[in-house]
C-alpha positions as CSV (number, residue, x, y, z in Angstrom):
1,X,-40.4,5.6,50.0
2,X,-36.8,4.7,49.6
3,X,-35.8,3.5,46.2
4,X,-34.4,0.2,47.4
5,X,-37.8,-0.6,49.0
6,X,-39.9,0.8,46.2
7,X,-41.9,-1.5,43.9
8,X,-40.9,-0.4,40.4
9,X,-43.8,-2.3,39.0
10,X,-46.3,0.0,40.7
11,X,-44.5,3.0,39.3
12,X,-44.8,1.5,35.8
13,X,-48.5,0.7,36.3
14,X,-49.1,4.3,37.4
15,X,-47.3,5.8,34.4
16,X,-49.2,3.4,32.1
17,X,-52.5,4.3,33.6
18,X,-52.1,8.1,33.3
19,X,-51.0,7.7,29.7
20,X,-54.1,5.6,29.0
21,X,-56.3,8.3,30.6
22,X,-54.7,10.9,28.3
23,X,-55.1,8.6,25.3
24,X,-58.8,8.2,26.0
25,X,-59.5,11.9,26.4
26,X,-57.3,12.7,23.4
27,X,-59.1,10.4,21.1
28,X,-62.5,11.7,22.2
29,X,-61.5,15.3,21.7
30,X,-59.3,15.0,18.6
31,X,-61.8,13.1,16.6
32,X,-64.4,15.6,17.7
33,X,-67.3,13.2,16.9
34,X,-69.8,11.6,19.1
35,X,-69.6,8.6,16.8
36,X,-66.2,7.3,15.7
37,X,-67.6,5.0,13.1
38,X,-68.8,7.5,10.4
39,X,-65.6,6.8,8.5
40,X,-64.2,3.2,8.0
41,X,-60.7,4.4,9.0
42,X,-62.0,5.5,12.4
43,X,-62.3,1.8,13.3
44,X,-58.5,1.9,13.8
45,X,-58.8,4.1,16.9
46,X,-61.3,1.9,18.7
47,X,-58.8,-0.7,20.1
48,X,-56.8,2.1,21.7
49,X,-59.9,3.7,23.1
50,X,-61.1,0.3,24.4
51,X,-57.8,-0.5,26.2
52,X,-57.6,2.9,27.7
53,X,-60.7,2.1,29.7
54,X,-58.7,0.0,32.2
55,X,-56.9,3.2,33.4
56,X,-59.5,4.1,36.0
57,X,-59.9,0.7,37.7
58,X,-56.2,0.4,37.8
59,X,-55.8,3.7,39.6
60,X,-58.2,2.5,42.3
61,X,-56.3,-0.8,42.5
62,X,-53.0,1.1,42.9
63,X,-54.5,3.2,45.7
64,X,-55.6,0.1,47.6
65,X,-52.2,-1.5,47.0
66,X,-50.3,1.5,48.4
67,X,-52.6,2.2,51.4
68,X,-54.3,-0.9,52.7
69,X,-52.1,-2.9,55.0
70,X,-50.4,0.2,56.3
71,X,-50.9,1.2,59.9
72,X,-52.2,4.7,59.9
73,X,-54.0,6.7,62.5
74,X,-57.5,8.1,61.9
75,X,-56.1,11.6,62.2
76,X,-53.4,11.0,59.6
77,X,-56.0,9.4,57.3
78,X,-58.2,12.5,57.5
79,X,-55.2,14.7,56.9
80,X,-54.4,12.6,53.8
81,X,-58.0,13.1,52.5
82,X,-57.8,16.8,53.1
83,X,-54.4,17.4,51.7
84,X,-54.3,14.9,48.9
85,X,-57.9,15.1,47.7
86,X,-60.1,17.9,49.0
87,X,-57.7,20.8,48.4
88,X,-57.2,19.8,44.7
89,X,-60.9,19.1,44.4
90,X,-61.9,22.6,45.6
91,X,-59.2,24.3,43.6
92,X,-60.0,22.6,40.3
93,X,-63.8,23.0,40.9
94,X,-63.2,26.7,41.1
95,X,-60.9,26.6,38.1
96,X,-63.7,24.8,36.1
97,X,-66.0,27.7,37.0
98,X,-63.5,30.2,35.7
99,X,-63.1,28.1,32.6
100,X,-66.8,28.1,32.0
101,X,-66.9,31.9,32.3
102,X,-64.1,32.4,29.8
103,X,-65.0,29.8,27.2
104,X,-68.7,29.2,27.4
105,X,-70.8,32.1,26.1
106,X,-73.9,33.5,27.7
107,X,-73.0,32.2,31.2
108,X,-72.8,34.6,34.1
109,X,-70.7,34.1,37.3
110,X,-73.5,32.7,39.5
111,X,-74.6,30.3,36.8
112,X,-71.1,29.1,36.3
113,X,-70.7,28.3,40.0
114,X,-74.1,26.6,40.1
115,X,-73.1,24.5,37.1
116,X,-70.0,23.2,38.9
117,X,-72.0,22.3,41.9
118,X,-74.3,20.2,39.7
119,X,-71.2,18.5,38.1
120,X,-69.8,17.7,41.5
121,X,-72.6,15.1,42.0
122,X,-72.8,14.1,38.4
123,X,-71.1,10.8,37.7
124,X,-68.4,11.3,35.1
125,X,-69.5,15.0,34.9
126,X,-65.8,16.0,35.0
127,X,-62.5,14.3,35.7
128,X,-62.8,15.4,39.3
129,X,-65.3,12.6,40.0
130,X,-62.4,10.3,40.7
131,X,-61.3,12.4,43.6
132,X,-64.7,12.4,45.2
133,X,-65.2,8.7,44.9
134,X,-61.6,8.1,46.2
135,X,-62.4,10.3,49.2
136,X,-65.3,8.0,50.2
137,X,-63.0,5.0,50.0
138,X,-60.4,6.7,52.0
139,X,-62.9,7.3,54.8
140,X,-63.0,3.5,55.4
141,X,-59.2,3.2,55.5
142,X,-58.9,2.9,59.3
143,X,-61.3,0.0,59.4
144,X,-59.9,-1.7,56.3
145,X,-56.3,-1.1,57.3
146,X,-56.9,-2.8,60.6
147,X,-58.2,-5.9,58.9
148,X,-55.4,-5.9,56.3
149,X,-52.7,-5.4,58.9
150,X,-54.0,-8.5,60.8
151,X,-54.5,-10.4,57.6
152,X,-52.5,-13.4,58.7
153,X,-55.0,-14.0,61.5
154,X,-57.7,-16.5,60.4
155,X,-60.6,-14.2,61.5
156,X,-59.3,-11.2,59.5
157,X,-58.7,-13.4,56.5
158,X,-62.3,-14.5,56.5
159,X,-63.6,-10.9,56.9
160,X,-61.6,-9.4,54.0
161,X,-62.5,-12.5,51.8
162,X,-66.2,-11.9,52.4
163,X,-66.0,-8.1,52.1
164,X,-64.1,-8.4,48.8
165,X,-66.5,-11.1,47.4
166,X,-69.6,-8.9,48.3
167,X,-67.9,-5.8,46.8
168,X,-67.2,-7.8,43.6
169,X,-70.8,-8.9,43.3
170,X,-72.0,-5.4,43.8
171,X,-69.6,-4.1,41.1
172,X,-71.0,-6.7,38.7
173,X,-74.6,-5.8,39.7
174,X,-73.9,-2.1,39.1
175,X,-72.4,-2.7,35.8
176,X,-74.9,-5.2,34.4
177,X,-78.1,-3.9,35.8
178,X,-78.0,-0.5,37.6
179,X,-75.7,1.3,35.1
180,X,-77.7,0.6,31.9
181,X,-81.0,1.4,33.7
182,X,-79.5,4.7,35.0
183,X,-78.4,5.6,31.5
184,X,-81.8,4.8,30.0
185,X,-84.1,6.1,32.7
186,X,-82.0,8.6,34.6
187,X,-82.2,6.8,38.0
188,X,-80.4,8.2,41.0
189,X,-76.8,7.2,40.2
190,X,-74.2,9.9,41.0
191,X,-70.8,10.4,42.7
192,X,-72.4,10.1,46.1
193,X,-73.9,6.7,45.3
194,X,-71.4,5.2,42.8
195,X,-68.4,4.9,45.2
196,X,-69.4,1.4,46.6
197,X,-69.1,0.1,43.0
198,X,-65.4,0.9,43.1
199,X,-64.7,-0.7,46.5
200,X,-63.8,-4.0,44.8
201,X,-60.9,-2.5,42.9
202,X,-59.6,-0.8,46.0
203,X,-59.8,-4.0,48.0
204,X,-58.3,-6.1,45.2
205,X,-55.3,-3.8,45.2
206,X,-54.8,-4.4,48.9
207,X,-55.0,-8.2,48.4
208,X,-52.4,-8.0,45.7
209,X,-50.1,-6.2,48.2
210,X,-50.6,-9.3,50.5
211,X,-49.9,-11.5,47.4
212,X,-53.4,-12.9,47.5
213,X,-55.3,-13.7,44.3
214,X,-52.1,-12.8,42.4
215,X,-51.9,-14.3,38.9
216,X,-48.2,-15.0,38.6
217,X,-48.3,-16.8,35.2
218,X,-47.7,-14.2,32.6
219,X,-49.4,-16.2,29.9
220,X,-52.6,-16.4,31.9
221,X,-52.5,-12.7,32.6
222,X,-51.9,-12.0,28.9
223,X,-54.8,-14.3,27.9
224,X,-57.2,-12.5,30.3
225,X,-56.1,-9.1,28.8
226,X,-56.8,-10.4,25.3
227,X,-60.2,-11.9,26.1
228,X,-61.2,-8.8,28.0
229,X,-60.0,-6.4,25.3
230,X,-61.6,-8.4,22.4
231,X,-64.9,-8.4,24.4
232,X,-64.8,-4.6,24.8
233,X,-64.0,-4.0,21.1
234,X,-66.5,-6.6,19.8
235,X,-69.4,-5.5,22.0
236,X,-68.7,-1.8,21.2
237,X,-68.7,-2.5,17.4
238,X,-72.1,-4.3,17.8
239,X,-73.5,-1.5,19.9
240,X,-72.4,1.2,17.4
241,X,-73.9,-0.7,14.5
242,X,-77.2,-0.7,16.4
243,X,-76.9,3.0,17.0
244,X,-76.2,3.7,13.3
245,X,-79.4,1.8,12.4
246,X,-81.4,3.9,14.9
247,X,-82.0,0.8,17.1
248,X,-82.4,1.7,20.8
249,X,-80.3,-0.8,22.7
250,X,-80.4,-0.8,26.5
251,X,-76.9,-2.2,27.0
252,X,-75.3,-0.2,24.1
253,X,-72.6,1.4,26.3
254,X,-72.1,-1.4,28.7
255,X,-68.7,-2.8,27.5
256,X,-67.0,0.6,27.6
257,X,-68.1,1.6,31.1
258,X,-65.5,1.1,33.9
259,X,-67.7,-1.4,35.7
260,X,-68.3,-3.8,32.9
261,X,-67.0,-7.4,33.0
262,X,-64.7,-7.0,30.0
263,X,-63.1,-3.9,31.5
264,X,-62.7,-5.6,34.9
265,X,-61.1,-8.6,33.3
266,X,-58.7,-6.5,31.2
267,X,-57.8,-4.4,34.3
268,X,-57.1,-7.5,36.5
269,X,-55.0,-9.1,33.7
270,X,-53.0,-5.9,33.1
271,X,-52.1,-5.2,36.7
272,X,-51.1,-8.8,37.4
273,X,-49.0,-9.0,34.2
274,X,-47.0,-5.9,35.2
275,X,-46.7,-7.0,38.9
276,X,-45.4,-10.4,37.9
277,X,-43.1,-9.3,35.1
278,X,-39.4,-9.2,36.1
279,X,-38.1,-5.8,35.1
280,X,-34.4,-5.4,35.0
281,X,-33.6,-1.7,35.3
282,X,-30.4,-0.1,36.6
283,X,-30.5,2.4,39.4
284,X,-30.6,5.5,37.2
285,X,-33.5,4.2,35.1
286,X,-35.4,3.3,38.3
287,X,-34.8,6.9,39.5
288,X,-36.2,8.3,36.3
289,X,-39.3,6.0,36.5
290,X,-39.8,7.0,40.1
291,X,-39.8,10.7,39.3
292,X,-42.2,10.3,36.3
293,X,-44.5,8.2,38.5
294,X,-44.5,10.8,41.3
295,X,-46.0,13.3,38.8
296,X,-48.9,11.1,37.7
297,X,-51.6,12.4,40.1
298,X,-50.7,16.0,39.2
299,X,-50.8,15.2,35.5
300,X,-54.2,13.6,35.9
301,X,-55.5,16.9,37.4
302,X,-54.1,19.3,34.8
303,X,-54.0,17.3,31.6
304,X,-57.6,17.9,30.6
305,X,-57.2,21.7,30.7
306,X,-54.1,21.6,28.6
307,X,-55.7,19.3,26.1
308,X,-58.6,21.7,25.8
309,X,-56.2,24.6,25.3
310,X,-54.3,22.7,22.6
311,X,-57.5,22.0,20.8
312,X,-58.7,25.6,20.9
313,X,-55.3,26.8,19.6
314,X,-55.4,24.3,16.7
315,X,-59.0,25.3,15.8
316,X,-58.3,29.0,15.9
317,X,-55.2,28.5,13.7
318,X,-57.2,26.5,11.2
319,X,-55.0,23.4,11.8
320,X,-57.5,21.1,13.6
321,X,-59.7,20.4,10.5
322,X,-56.9,20.5,7.9
323,X,-54.7,17.6,9.1
324,X,-55.1,13.8,9.1
325,X,-57.2,12.7,12.1
326,X,-54.6,10.2,13.2
327,X,-51.7,12.6,12.9
328,X,-53.7,15.2,14.9
329,X,-54.5,12.6,17.6
330,X,-50.8,11.8,18.0
331,X,-49.8,15.5,18.1
332,X,-52.5,16.2,20.7
333,X,-51.3,13.2,22.8
334,X,-47.6,14.1,22.7
335,X,-48.2,17.8,23.4
336,X,-50.6,17.0,26.3
337,X,-48.2,14.6,28.0
338,X,-45.2,16.8,27.6
339,X,-47.0,20.0,28.7
340,X,-48.7,18.3,31.6
341,X,-45.5,16.9,33.0
342,X,-43.8,20.3,32.5
343,X,-46.6,22.2,34.3
344,X,-46.6,19.7,37.2
345,X,-42.8,20.0,37.5
346,X,-43.2,23.8,37.7
347,X,-46.1,23.6,40.3
348,X,-44.2,21.2,42.5
349,X,-41.2,23.5,42.8
350,X,-43.2,25.8,45.2
351,X,-44.4,24.5,48.5
352,X,-47.6,26.5,48.3
353,X,-48.6,25.7,44.7
354,X,-47.9,22.0,45.1
355,X,-50.9,21.8,47.5
356,X,-53.3,22.2,44.5
357,X,-52.0,18.9,43.1
358,X,-52.0,17.0,46.4
359,X,-48.7,18.0,47.7
């Protein structure tokens, strides 16, 4: 995409989303506690952790924004799935197997491979779940792109309106009913059945490209963000207090899952705020933003491994448990972002190696 035709707001959203992903994973790993509320000071990290939840819905919205409405052949669409998603998925699944062999004791080669096959279907089993769910959505691109490309026609408008409305209701249903039940009773809910729940985000991104359902008022977008964020934090505080008292609460993790109403609200508010904000960058700054944005997918794929390595080094050197938890979190975050971008830069310099991060 040429710079003059490029939407700089989308680049900023992509960069923000990947940073939020790394923030979430860094806080979880750096604190090294399943419960962040053992210490009163740990409450300070919760708002950052809560806001970072919007990163995943935003990535799906961006994908819909960039792809839906484009005229693309079925052959080219399958090529995109293969090159952009399946090659990285297979490579990093194998890498996970190697990682298990090296760092997890008492695990042989065959058990390591089997373990990764199990994680392939396990929802949120690894960060690769995003690729699998996105692959399912990509399969519908030829059908959806046909509707979006003819959006101005009255019949197509009605079709996409109803499809989006149904997808939204299903997302709400999944978050409010199916997700808690799956968490509690272990119902069949995996990467092969979860993808319809993310269709709404994908479609909404396509509608934003058509400037439909866009919230152009920055104050309204900011208010939606604040309401959504406060809802996530408040509900999570209440849920944690129940857990600390040993009370079994069915909806205890509802507000922090990606399909919850508070997360959906915050995501919609955030993407609309950035899209509607008038950024005033010169050409050189836009070029820098574009380059950083182009690396985000690769950074998503590699950051989790670098974060793990950083944590292992800090533990072996006796640093991890001897420094302030906030200082450690900031160090982990900065190192992970820097090393991830550096590694992706190196990978992209070779035509063969760049395939493992989607080309």
